[in-house]
C-alpha positions in Angstrom: 114.0 89.2 82.5 111.2 91.3 83.9 110.1 94.5 82.0 110.2 96.2 85.4 113.9 95.5 86.0 115.0 98.7 84.1 112.6 100.8 86.3 114.1 99.3 89.4 117.7 99.7 88.4 117.6 103.2 86.8 116.1 105.3 89.6 117.1 109.0 89.7 119.9 110.2 92.0 119.3 113.2 94.2 122.9 114.5 93.8 123.5 113.0 90.4 125.1 109.6 89.8 128.6 109.4 91.4 131.5 108.9 89.0 133.8 107.5 91.8 133.7 103.8 92.7 134.7 101.8 95.8 134.8 98.2 97.0 132.0 97.1 99.3 132.3 94.2 101.8 135.7 92.9 100.8 136.0 91.6 104.3 133.3 90.8 106.9 134.6 93.6 109.2 133.9 96.1 106.4 130.2 95.9 107.2 129.2 96.1 110.9 125.6 96.2 112.0 124.5 96.5 115.6 120.8 96.0 116.4 118.9 98.4 118.6 115.8 97.3 120.4 113.1 99.8 121.5 112.4 98.5 125.0 114.1 97.6 128.3 114.0 93.9 129.4 111.6 93.0 132.2 114.2 90.6 133.9 111.4 88.0 134.4 109.1 85.9 132.4 109.5 82.7 130.3 111.8 84.0 127.6 115.6 83.8 127.7 117.2 86.5 125.5 120.6 86.0 124.0 122.7 88.7 122.3 124.8 87.2 119.5 127.7 88.5 117.4 128.0 86.6 114.2 130.4 86.6 111.3 129.8 84.7 108.1 126.5 83.1 109.2 122.9 84.0 108.5 120.3 84.6 111.2 118.2 81.4 110.6 121.3 79.2 110.9 122.2 80.9 114.2 118.7 80.2 115.5 119.2 76.5 114.7 122.5 76.6 116.6 120.8 78.2 119.6 118.0 75.6 119.5 120.5 72.8 119.6 122.6 74.4 122.4 119.5 74.9 124.5 117.9 71.6 123.5 114.6 73.1 122.5 112.4 73.0 119.4 113.5 75.6 116.8 109.9 76.9 116.7 110.5 78.5 120.2 113.4 80.7 118.8 112.5 84.1 117.5 114.2 87.4 116.5 113.4 90.9 115.5 115.0 90.9 112.1 117.3 89.2 109.6 121.0 90.2 109.5 123.5 89.9 106.7 125.7 86.9 106.5 128.6 88.7 104.9 129.1 91.1 107.8 129.9 91.4 111.5 126.5 91.8 113.1 124.9 91.8 116.6 121.3 90.9 117.3 119.1 89.5 120.0 117.3 86.2 120.0 114.5 85.0 122.3 114.1 81.4 123.5 110.9 80.3 125.2 111.8 78.2 128.2 108.9 78.4 130.7 109.7 77.3 134.2 113.4 77.0 133.5 116.4 79.1 134.3 118.5 80.6 131.6 120.7 78.0 129.9 124.4 78.4 130.5 125.9 79.0 127.1 129.6 78.9 126.2 131.0 82.2 124.9 131.8 80.6 121.5 128.6 79.1 120.2 130.3 78.0 117.0 132.8 79.3 114.4 132.1 83.0 113.9 129.3 83.0 116.5 129.8 84.5 120.0 127.4 85.0 122.9 127.7 88.6 124.2 125.0 88.7 126.8 121.9 87.0 128.2 118.8 88.4 129.8 115.2 87.5 130.7 112.0 89.0 129.3 108.2 88.4 129.6 107.6 88.5 125.9 109.2 86.9 122.8 110.9 89.0 120.2 108.6 89.6 117.2 109.6 90.3 113.7 110.0 94.1 113.2 110.1 94.8 116.9 113.3 96.9 116.8 114.2 100.6 116.6 116.7 100.1 113.9 120.4 99.4 113.4 123.8 101.2 113.8 126.0 100.8 110.8 129.8 101.1 110.4 130.7 100.6 106.7 134.1 100.7 105.1 134.3 101.3 101.3 137.8 100.3 100.2 140.0 101.7 97.4 137.7 104.6 96.5 138.8 105.9 93.1 138.2 109.5 94.0 138.2 110.0 97.8 137.7 113.8 97.6 134.6 113.4 95.5 133.3 110.7 97.9 133.8 113.0 100.9 132.0 115.8 99.1 129.1 113.6 98.3 129.0 112.3 101.8 128.8 115.9 103.0 125.7 116.4 100.8 124.1 113.3 102.2 124.7 114.7 105.8 123.1 117.9 104.8 120.0 116.8 102.8 119.6 113.1 103.1 118.9 110.7 100.2 115.8 109.3 98.4 114.1 106.8 100.7 114.1 104.1 98.0 113.3 100.5 98.7 116.4 98.5 97.7 116.5 96.0 94.9 116.5 93.1 97.4 112.8 93.7 97.8 112.0 92.9 94.2 113.8 89.6 93.9 116.3 88.4 91.3 115.5 89.8 87.9 112.5 91.6 89.5 110.8 88.2 89.8 108.7 89.3 92.8 106.9 91.9 90.5 106.1 89.3 87.9 104.8 87.0 90.6 102.7 89.8 92.0 101.2 90.5 88.6 100.4 86.7 88.1 98.8 86.7 91.5 96.7 89.7 90.6 95.7 87.9 87.4 94.3 85.0 89.4 97.2 82.7 90.1 96.8 81.1 93.5 99.8 81.5 95.9 99.4 79.2 98.9 102.3 80.6 100.9 101.2 83.5 103.1 104.8 84.6 103.3 105.2 84.6 99.5 101.9 86.5 99.0 103.1 89.2 101.5 106.5 89.4 99.8 104.9 89.9 96.3 102.5 92.5 97.6 105.3 94.4 99.3 107.4 94.4 96.1 104.6 95.7 94.0 103.8 98.5 96.4 107.5 99.4 96.7 107.8 99.7 93.0 105.2 102.4 92.8 106.6 104.2 95.8 110.1 104.2 94.3 108.8 105.6 91.0 107.0 108.4 92.8 110.3 109.5 94.4 112.2 109.2 91.2 109.7 111.3 89.4 109.8 114.0 92.0 113.5 114.2 91.5 113.2 114.3 87.8 110.6 117.1 88.0 112.7 118.9 90.5 110.0 118.5 93.2 112.0 116.4 95.7 112.4 119.3 98.2 109.5 121.5 97.1 106.3 121.4 99.0 103.3 121.4 96.7 99.8 122.6 97.5 98.0 119.5 98.7 101.1 117.5 99.7 100.7 115.1 102.6 103.2 116.1 105.3 104.3 113.5 107.7 105.5 114.3 111.2 109.2 113.4 111.6 108.7 111.7 115.0 105.5 109.7 114.2 103.4 108.2 111.4 100.8 111.0 111.8 100.3 113.3 108.8 98.2 116.1 107.5 97.5 117.8 104.1 99.2 121.1 103.4 96.2 122.6 101.6 97.9 126.0 101.4 101.7 126.1 101.4 102.6 129.2 103.5 105.8 130.4 105.2 104.9 128.5 108.3 104.7 125.2 106.5 107.9 125.8 104.7 109.8 126.7 107.9 108.5 123.6 109.7 109.7 121.5 106.7 113.1 123.2 106.6 113.5 122.7 110.3 112.8 119.0 110.0 109.6 119.0 112.1 107.6 117.7 109.1 108.6 115.9 105.9 107.2 115.2 102.5 105.7 111.8 101.9 104.8 109.5 99.0 102.0 107.0 98.7 102.2 103.3 99.7 99.4 102.2 97.5 96.4 100.3 98.8 92.6 100.4 99.2 91.1 103.9 99.3 91.7 107.3 97.8 95.0 109.2 97.8 95.1 111.6 100.7 96.9 114.3 98.7 95.0 117.2 97.1 95.4 119.9 94.4 98.8 119.9 92.7 100.2 117.0 94.8 97.2 114.9 93.8 97.7 115.6 90.2 101.3 114.5 90.4 100.6 111.4 92.4 97.7 110.4 90.2 100.0 110.6 87.2 102.4 108.2 88.9 99.7 105.7 89.8 98.3 105.9 86.3 101.4 104.1 85.0 100.7 101.0 87.1 96.9 100.3 86.7 97.3 96.5 87.3 99.4 97.0 90.4 97.2 99.7 91.9 94.0 97.7 91.4 95.7 94.5 92.6 96.9 96.0 95.8 93.5 97.5 96.5 91.7 94.2 95.9 94.2 92.5 98.2 93.0 94.8 101.0 96.1 96.7 101.7 95.4 100.1 103.3 96.5 103.3 101.6 99.5 104.6 103.7 102.3 107.1 103.5 106.1 106.8 103.7 108.7 109.6 104.0 110.1 110.8 100.7 113.6 111.4 102.1 115.9 109.3 104.3 118.0 111.2 106.7 120.4 108.9 108.6 120.9 109.8 112.3 124.3 110.2 113.9 125.9 110.3 110.4 129.6 110.7 110.2 132.3 110.0 107.7 136.1 110.0 107.3 138.8 109.1 104.9 141.4 106.5 105.9 143.9 106.6 103.0 141.7 105.7 100.0 139.1 104.1 102.2 135.8 105.8 103.1 134.4 104.9 106.6 130.7 105.7 107.2 128.8 105.5 110.5 125.1 106.1 110.9 121.8 104.8 112.4 118.8 103.8 110.3 115.4 103.1 111.8 113.7 99.9 110.9 112.6 99.4 107.3 115.2 101.6 105.7 118.0 100.6 103.4 121.8 101.3 103.8 122.2 100.9 100.1 120.1 104.1 99.6 122.8 105.9 101.5 125.7 104.2 99.7 124.4 104.6 96.1 124.4 108.4 96.5 128.1 108.5 97.5 130.0 105.8 95.6 129.3 103.3 92.8 129.8 100.2 94.9 131.5 97.2 93.5 131.9 93.7 95.1 129.2 92.2 97.3 125.9 93.0 95.8 123.3 92.4 98.5 121.0 95.1 99.7 121.2 96.0 103.4 117.9 96.7 105.1 117.6 98.0 108.6 115.1 95.4 109.9 
C-alpha cells in the first residue's frame, strides 16, 4: 500500500467530519447525471450527434454499440466525457459519417440504453468539451436527517474544499507510486498513462494545500500575496495588499482564492501566501521537481467548490441533492461534507 494513501484519505473537512451516514447508489436511479455542452449545434457538417440515456453501462461500451448500429469503425465515435456505469446518465456522442445522412436509430439501442435525440454538427466532440453536468443524487436511510440538512445548508452557504477525488489517484494510490517511478527514470510508453500519473501527482499537492489551509484556519482568509482567481474565468492576479476592496470582492464572489497546480516555473504568490505555499511544496520535493521536468506549466485552481443551482430536501430518511458542477469538479467533494457515504464507492467527476 502506498505511503501516500493516508494523505489522500485523511483530508481535512471544512465543516468537520459528519457523524451521520447514508447509503449511496443503492439503485441506478439514485444517481442521475445530465451532461451540458457549451455550444449550439451547427445543423450541418459530417458529424452525426446522438444523445444517449444509459443505465448500467459504461461510456466506452455504448460507443461500441453505436459503432455497430451505424456500421462504422469505433475510431470515428467520440464523446466529451466518461459517465458512471452505476447511474442513470445522459450524454452526447459524435459519429463521423461524411457524405451520409444521419443513421435512423431505434429508440432502444440495447438493454438500458436509449436514444433521446439526434443532431448534426460540423465538428466532432472532443474530450473535455463540455460545460459540466447536472446531478440529482439520493442518499438513502440517512442516520440523522436533521444533521444532514444542516450540513447541506452550510454547503449551500460556503461551498466545500475543491478536492480532487480519490479516483484520480488509483487503487491504493498506485498512480502516485507510478508517477514517482516515472520521475526516477522508469519509461512509461503509454501517453495516456503518463498523463494520468502526472495528473495524480499534481492533484496530491493541490489537495494537501487545501487541507493545510483548513487546518491553519486560512481557507476563507485572504493573505497578503494570495493569487486571486476571477470566478468567471481562469484569469488571476496577486493581492499584494489585502484591503477592504479585495475582501468585499471576495465575499461577493467576484474573485476567489486559489491554490497551485504545480509545474515548471515559480509560484505566482507572494509575501505570506508564498511562505505558506512554499511550505506545502517543500513536503513533496520529488513530485515538484518531477512535474517541472515533465514540462507542465505552473497553474492555479480555485480553493473552494461552490455548486450552482444547489438545492436539497428530505424525503423521509432520504436526502435528495440537486446541483450543477462545471467540468473537472467532483460530486464526492460535495457529498463528503454532508454525509459519510456507504455503498458504491466510486468517485464522481464532472467531466
